[in-house]
C-alpha positions as CSV (number, residue, x, y, z in Angstrom):
1,M,114.7,11.5,57.9
2,L,113.7,15.1,58.9
3,T,111.4,15.8,62.0
4,E,109.4,18.9,61.9
5,L,109.9,21.1,64.9
6,I,107.0,22.2,66.9
7,P,107.1,25.8,67.8
8,V,107.4,26.5,71.5
9,P,104.6,29.2,72.5
10,K,106.2,32.2,74.8
11,V,103.7,33.3,77.2
12,L,103.5,36.3,79.4
13,V,101.3,35.6,82.7
14,V,100.1,38.2,84.5
15,E,98.3,37.5,87.6
16,D,98.5,39.1,90.9
17,E,97.8,36.4,93.3
18,W,101.1,35.1,93.6
19,L,99.7,31.2,94.3
20,V,97.4,31.3,91.1
21,R,100.4,32.7,89.0
22,A,102.7,29.9,90.6
23,V,100.5,27.2,89.4
24,I,99.6,28.4,85.9
25,V,103.5,29.2,85.1
26,D,104.8,25.8,86.5
27,F,102.1,24.1,84.4
28,L,102.8,25.9,81.3
29,R,106.7,25.6,81.6
30,A,106.1,21.6,82.6
31,N,104.3,21.5,79.2
32,G,107.1,22.9,77.2
33,C,106.2,26.7,76.9
34,Q,108.6,29.4,77.6
35,V,107.0,31.8,80.1
36,L,107.6,35.4,81.5
37,E,105.6,36.5,84.6
38,A,104.2,39.7,86.2
39,A,102.4,40.3,89.0
40,T,100.8,43.8,87.9
41,G,100.0,45.4,84.9
42,E,102.7,47.7,85.1
43,E,105.3,45.1,85.7
44,A,104.0,43.6,82.5
45,V,103.9,46.6,80.2
46,S,107.6,47.3,81.5
47,L,108.4,43.8,80.0
48,I,107.4,44.6,76.6
49,D,108.7,48.1,76.6
50,G,112.1,47.2,78.0
51,E,113.0,44.1,75.9
52,D,112.6,43.0,72.6
53,Q,110.5,40.0,73.8
54,Q,108.7,38.0,71.0
55,L,105.5,36.8,72.6
56,D,103.0,34.6,71.4
57,V,100.4,34.7,74.3
58,L,99.6,37.2,76.9
59,F,97.4,35.6,79.5
60,T,95.9,38.1,82.0
61,D,93.9,38.4,84.9
62,I,91.1,41.2,84.9
63,R,91.6,42.7,88.3
64,L,95.0,43.5,89.0
65,G,96.5,45.6,91.7
66,G,98.1,48.7,90.3
67,Q,96.9,51.3,88.1
68,L,96.3,49.2,84.9
69,N,93.8,46.1,84.6
70,G,93.9,43.0,82.3
71,W,91.6,45.0,79.7
72,D,94.4,48.1,79.8
73,V,97.6,45.5,79.4
74,A,95.6,43.5,76.5
75,E,95.2,46.8,74.7
76,I,98.7,48.1,75.2
77,F,100.1,44.6,74.1
78,R,98.2,44.6,71.1
79,K,99.4,47.9,70.0
80,H,103.0,46.3,70.3
81,R,102.1,43.0,68.9
82,P,98.9,43.1,66.8
83,A,99.0,39.3,65.9
84,M,99.5,38.1,69.6
85,R,97.2,35.7,71.3
86,V,95.2,37.1,74.2
87,L,93.7,35.4,76.7
88,Y,91.7,36.6,79.9
89,A,90.6,35.1,83.1
90,S,88.5,36.4,86.0
91,G,86.3,35.0,88.7
92,Y,84.8,38.6,89.2
93,S,85.3,42.0,87.6
94,I,83.8,45.3,88.5
95,D,85.2,46.7,85.0
96,P,83.2,46.7,82.1
97,P,84.4,44.2,79.3
98,R,86.7,45.6,76.9
99,H,87.8,42.4,74.8
100,V,90.7,43.1,72.2
101,S,89.6,41.4,68.9
102,D,90.2,37.8,68.5
103,S,90.8,37.2,72.4
104,Q,89.5,34.6,74.4
105,F,87.9,34.5,78.1
106,F,88.3,32.1,80.9
107,N,86.3,31.9,84.2
108,K,88.1,31.3,86.9
109,P,88.5,28.9,88.2
110,Y,90.0,27.7,85.1
111,R,91.3,24.5,83.9
112,P,95.0,24.9,83.4
113,E,94.8,22.3,80.4
114,D,92.2,24.7,78.9
115,I,94.9,27.4,79.2
116,L,97.4,25.3,77.5
117,K,95.5,24.3,74.6
118,A,94.7,28.0,74.0
119,C,98.4,28.8,73.9
120,K,99.5,26.2,71.6
121,P,99.5,27.3,67.9
């Protein structure tokens, strides 16, 4: 009997608040996702530039410490990975919205279960 393999999504989580990042990273890992994490937009971009990572999902906060915000990160990643799913989260953003196509926005506080559902193919 052949069993169909369920693909494991590889998710990059970009969140500058360490506790928020730790909670969602731990939740995603506990539910079968492979997770890379970054605390800044610059760190996230270096992950994609420095390695040949196959990523399925970018999950980024909008307001990040550093020069790059979540909109910037998503636009850069979309250039590298046109088919990658993009998920945004924010409780408050002074930056005007710049959603990339086929992206999904989550208000903070979000339910980790909703993020997991959006990460799965």
